[in-house]
N, C-alpha and C positions, 0 to 999 in steps of 0.2 A: 606424565600426561602427554597424549598425542592427539593431534587434530587432523582429520582427513577432510579434504574439500571435495564435495560432490556436486554442488549446484551454486549458481550465482558466483561462479569463479571465472570471471572474464565476461560476464553479462550481468544485467541488473536483476532479472527475475529468477525464480526457481531456487530460493534459499534452501540449502541442505548441507549441514556441516555435522560431521560425526566426531564425537569425543570419546577417547579410550583412556580410562584412568582407574587406578586401584582395582583392576580386574573387572571393571564395569564398562558398558558401552551405552552411550546416549546420543540423541540427536538434538541439535539446535535448529529448529524450524523444519518444515517439510512442505515447501511451497511449490506452487504450480509454475511451470515455464510458460511465459506469455510472449506473444509476438506473431511471427508469420505462421501460416498453417504447418510448415515444415518444422518450425521450432516447437509448436504445441504438440505435434505428434510424438515428440520425445517423452511426453508425460506417460505414454503407454509402455515405455521400455521398462525392463526389470530394474529394481533398485540395485545399486552397486554394492550391496551388503545384504545380509539375511535379516529381514524385518523381525523374524522371530527371535533373533539373538540379541536384540536391543533391550535394555533394561528400562529406559524412560525416554520421553520426548519433552523438550522444553520449547515453548513458543514465545517469540518476541512480541508479536502483535497480530491483528486479525486481518490484514490485507491478504488477498488470495495468493500473491506471489510468495507468501510466507507460511500459509496454512493449506493451500489448495490441494495438496496430495495426502493430507492426514487420513481421510477415509480410505484412500487406496492403500496406505501403509497398514492400516488395521485389517483391511480386506485380504492383504497378502501375508498376514501372520503376526503382526505386532500385537503384543498382549500386555504391555506395560502401562504405567500411568502417564498422563499428559498434563504438564504443569503450565499454567497461564495466569497472568494477572487477572484480577476479578472482573474488570470491565471487558478485557479481552475474552475471557471465558464466556461472557454473555453474548458478545458479538460473533463468536465463532460459528454457532449453529445457524445464525441468520445468513452469514456469508456463504457457508458451505451448502446449505439447503438450496440457495439460489444457484450456486455452481452446479449442483447435482441436477437441478431442474433444467438448466441450460444443456447439460450433457445428455440427459434423457431425451430432450426435445430434438437435439441434433441427430441422435441415433435413430429416433423415430422417423425423421424426415429422410435420412439417408436410406433407411430400409424400405421406405415407400417407393424409392426409385432404383433399388438394386436389381440386378439381373438374377435370373433363377440359379445360375452357376456361381454366384458371388456369395461369400460368407455373410452371415448376419452381423451387422454393426452393433456393438455393445457400448453403452455409456462407460465413461471412465469409472464412475461409481454412481450409486443410486441414493435416493433419500434415506432408504433403510440403512445403507452403509454409513451415512452421516450420523444417524441416530446411534448406531452401535459405537462409532468412534467417540461421540460426545459423552457417552456413559463413562469414558475413561478420564475425562477432564477433571483436574483438581485445581480449584481457584485459590490463588495466594494474593495477599495484599502487597502494595509497594513497601519497600524499606523494612522487610522482615526476613531475616536469614533462616532458611529451613533446610534440614537434612532430607534429601529426596532419595538417596541410596546410601548404604553404609560407606562412610568416608567421603561422601560428596554432598556439598551444600550449595544452595543458590540463593540469590537475592535479586528481586526485580527493582530496577531504578527507573524513574520516569524518563522516557526518551523524548517527550514533547512532539511526537510525530502525528499520532491520532490518539483518540481516547483509549487508554489502557496500554499504549505502546511502551515497551520496556527495553532498556539495556540490561543484559544479564551478567551478574557477577557469579562466577562458579569457582568454588574451592574444592580441591581434592587432597585428602590427607591419608598417607599410607600407614601401615602398622607401626613403622618406626617413628611416626610423628612428623614426617616431612610433609610440608604443605606447598602446593602450587596454586596460583590463581589465574584463571582465564577470564577475560572480559569480552563479551560479544556486544557490539554496539546496537544490534538491530538497526532500524532506520532512525536516524537522528533528525529531529525537527529543528528549524531555525529559532533563534531567540525572538521573543515578541510575537509568536504566532497567536492569533486570537483564540479564545476559549481555553487553550491548553497552557499549562505551566511550562517554563523553560526547561530544557534538558538538565537532568541532575548531573552534578560534577562527581566524577569517580576519581579517587585519589591514588589507587595503586593497582598494579597487575604485573604478572610475569609474561603475559602475552595478550595482545589486543587484536581482535578481529573487527575491522571497522568498515562500514559501508562507504562507498565513494561515488554515488550516483551523480552528484554535481561537483566532482573533484576538480573539474577544469574550468569552472565558471563562478561568477559572483552574481547573486540575485540583484535585481533592481531594488532601489529603496522602496519599502512597503508603502509609505505615504504617496510616493509617485505612482506606484502601481494602482493604488486605490483611486487616485485621480484619473488614471487612464481608464479604469473600469467604469467610472461614472461617465467619462466622455464617450465611451463606446455605447452605453445605454442611451445617452442623449442623442447621439448620431443616428442610432437605430430608430428611435422614436421619430425624429425629424424626417427620416427617409420612409417611414411607414412600413417598417419591416419587423421581423421577429429576431430574437437572440437565442441561439442554441449553445448550450454549455455542456459538453461531455464531462462528467465528474464522477469520481468514486462515491458510492453510497455512504461510505464512512470517511470522514475527514473533510474533503473539499466541499461537499454539499453543505455541511453544517457551517463551514467558514463563510461561504457565500451568503447564506441566510443571515449570519451574524452581521456582515457588512451591509446587507440590505436594511437590517434593522437600525444599524448605527447611522446610516445616511438616508434614512427614510424620507425626510423632508427635502434635504439637499438635492437628491436625485429624482425627486418627484415620483417616487415608486408607487404612490397610490393610484396613478393612472394606468399602471401595467396590470396584466394578469400573470401571476407567477405560478409556475407548475414545477413541483418536485415529482418527476415522472419516474418512479422506481418502486417496484413491488416491495423492496426492502425498506423504503424510506421511513414509513411510520414506525416500524419496529426499531430501527436504528435511533430515530429521534427519541423514542421512549427510553432506550438504554442511556442515551446522553442525559436525559432528564433525571434518571435514577442515580447518575454519578456526577451530579453537579458539584460535589465536594472535591472533584478533581479539576474543576475549572480554575483559571487564574482570577485575580481580584477584579480586573477590568471586565471580564465576562460576567461575573456575578453582579457588577454594577449595571451593565447593559441590560441584564435580565430584569432588573428592578425599574430602570428609568426609561427604557425605550419600549417600542412594541416587542414582545417576546419573539426572538428570531424564528422559533419553531411554530409560532401561532400568528404570523402576519395576517391581517384581515383579508388580503387578497391572495393568500397562498392556497393552492389546491394540490393536495397529495393524491395522485392518481393511482389507484390500486389495480384496476382492471385494464385489460387490453383494449376494450371498447373506449374507456375514458382516455386512454393514451392516444388512440387513433383519432378521436374527436378533436384533439388539439390541432391537428393539421387542417381543420376547417377554419381556423383563425388566421386571417391574412396579415394582421398587424397587431402590435401591442402585447405580444406574448414573450415572456422569458421562460425558457424551458431548460431545466437542469435535469439531465437524464444520464443513466449509465449505459455503457461502461466508460470509465475514465480515459481509456485509450481508444475508444470507439471501435473495438474489435468484436463487440457483441452487444446485446441489450437493446433497449428501446431507442437509444440515440440514433441507431441505424435507420429506423423507421422515419424519424424526423429528417435525417440527412437525405434520404431518398426523395422526400417530397419538397425539400427546401434548398438544397445546395445549388440548384440551377438559378436561383433568384438573387439578383445583385443587391437587394435590400435586406438579405439575410446576413446576420453577423454571427460568426462562429468563434467562440472564445475558448481557448485551451488554457487550463489553469493547472496542469500537472504534467509529469513526465510522460513522454510518448515513446514507447519502446520501438526498436527496429522491427520492421515488418508489419506494424499495426496500421490500420487505416488512419488513425490520428497522426502518426508520424508522416505518412504520405501527404496528408493535407497540410501539415505544418511545413513540409518541404516544398509545397507549391504545386502539387499535382493538379492538372487541368481536367482529368477524367478519373473517376473511380468506379469500381464495380460494387454494387450493394444489392444483396439478395438476387443475384443473377442479372441485374440490370446495369448498364453503363450510364453513369450520371455525370453530366457536365458540371464542373465546379465554377460557378460565377460568384458565389458568396464571398463576402469579405472575411478574412481570417485574422485572428488576433492571438498572439501568444503572450499571456500575462504571467511572466515568469516569477514575479515577486510574490505570488500566492503559493509557491511550491511548499509542500509539506516536508521537504528535505533541506537540511542545512547545506549552504554553499561551501565553496572551498575554504573561506576564512572560518566559517563555523566549524567545519570538520577539523581544521588545524587546531583551533582553540580547544575543542573538546578533547582531542588527543593530548594536547600540550599540558593539560592538568594532571595527567596520569604519570606516576613514577613507579619504579620498582621499589620494593620494601627495603632492599639491602643497602643500596648506595645512592638512591635518589635520582638515578638516571631515567630517561624515558625508556619504556619497555619495547621489546621487539613488536613489530606491527605487520599484520597481513591485511591487505586491502581486498575486499570482496564487494559484491553488489555494485559493480560499475563496469562500463565498457572500457576497453584498454586506453583509449584516448584520455578519458577522465582519470583513470587510475595512474597513468604515467605522469600526468601533470601534477596530481596531488602528491605522488611519491617524491617528485622532484622538489616541490615546495617544502615538504616535511624534512627531506634530507638536508636541504639548505638551512632550515631554521633550527632543527633539533639534532642534526648529525645522525639520524637513524635511517638505515637503508630498508625501506619497506619492501615486503614480499608481495608480489602480485600473484594471488592464489590462482591455481589452475586445477581443472578436474583431476582427481586422483592424486594430487599432491598431498604430502603429509608433513606436518611440522611437529617437532618435539619441544615440549616446554620443560 
């Protein structure tokens, strides 16, 4: 078995790993590169392999940095099956149709302003491309081993990151009966994440590919984080302002609503107007409702005893652009959860343009902000930002609430890897770190080397590892 690293090898986004085994070739994820405009232009480049030569695609979860180039892969010649956990399979078209709509809109705007001698700008892919790709999706449950190609089996294990997120166990057995096992972590969630179950423990592997997004840091205590969030809301109310929260439509948005339901009385949330401002929101919420069997015990209890997080009495799910724009006529008392999570697209930009210059605006970042994104610039303290062609002064108060991250921190990653042994002698298996910036990967590699005596490989584009 050989693994080729093509994406998320030295950066967080753009997950793309190729596996060659028993005469077959498959991909683990096919994600979009996110960040600066320069970084995102790389999505247009040819794949470093022939899409038509691939036999299958296996998806870890439905975030765009793991699935965002799937329609492009099919458009460029991939004709194999796409395997995903059941909830992931339902979330994929919601996420990808939104991405296609954004790409089509950007192309349309660019073409309105292009000069006569300039070529037409085309979207990365269209909604028709998404529909063609989704026809290839095959949904599989957790914890059920399936042969997807002759001699190759996979098993999805709950990764605790978002609904349907999976770590992938992959076995390859040749004609002589020799078997090798690869484990791909996907994105690993922290233990104790609301709604979701804790990441499943995997006991054996011959090679592990593990994410390292927060490999150099520890998250704040969750209880302390929740107290901080309540304090931010209280301060914003006293100052007569609004709260803006850029959040991914899948994952952080649902967790925020969970905490609002859990602390409904304590935080005085009945006095607020709460907006889930995302065209995808209602669809995503419905998918969560259909998969309540994947919730943890505490979430099932909250759904029974508290206001339903997805049906808070003052929650407004804004479907249309006009409804979204109307929010900006509210000068105080509004909590707005809007996409995108890194503030590099979506409706949050509209709210930022109207509210960042006000000192009583509170902006709350609840997830990772990639290099080159507007979210990262704001977290880093930018005084001015450009939004929709306008320079906007940043007077708003900014809060980074790291304890709500959907990714495991350094200790969580070390513990997850530490449970895995090789079948033969019980040692820890070889490890390749992906999905992390170098600073995070180097710190994590050092800690793992000290604790387990394993020298982790820092994956680079076009690097190959033999198992």
